[in-house]
Phi, psi and omega in degrees: 000137177291134181293344177290341183254082180271340184299313180298313180297317179296318178298317179294321177297312180298319179296319178300309181298312182295317180295316179296315179294321178298316179299315180298315179298321179293324178293314183292323185249025186309314182294318178297315179299316179302319178298320181295334180258012179057038178266144179288335184218158179270005185302318179297322178297318180291326177294313178298318180294325176295317177296320177296324178297314178298316179302313180297321178294319177296316177299315180300323178294320178296315179297316182295314184273343185055028179266099184267119175244131184308312183299320180293316181294317178298319179297318178297314180297316178298318179299318178295319178295320177298320178301315181296314179297317179297324178295317178297315179298316178302313181296315182294316185280331189236018184300334179275347184258345180251156185286161175303325177298317179296320178299317180294315181298313180298316180295315181297313179297319179299319179295316180298314180295323176298317178299317177301316181299315180297315179299318181292321177298310181296317179296322179291322176299316178297317180300316181296321178295316181293321181294319182284000000 
């Protein structure tokens, strides 16, 4: 990666850190989180945290190696956008079944992930300009 393009690398680093910490928090507080979402079991929370862990590890590998592949970056951006859309759908469909704390958490995380997606898009555009 060209050192002139720090936005993409910074966005990926922040996304790595946030995803990893979110996964860890979900694992540690799985039962509490499940209660906030009116779930009978924390299994879904643990599955999501496992997926976030894998996502964070993949992001971390890209950050560590600075090996930027178009398909990987596009996939990361799409995954972040899907997360935001899924969060909106969750809020719209289940707002009466989840606690106000869960609504705030889902909304806050969606906004943060949206910011990562925008930063990654802008950083990737800069990267492509420098690369070409």
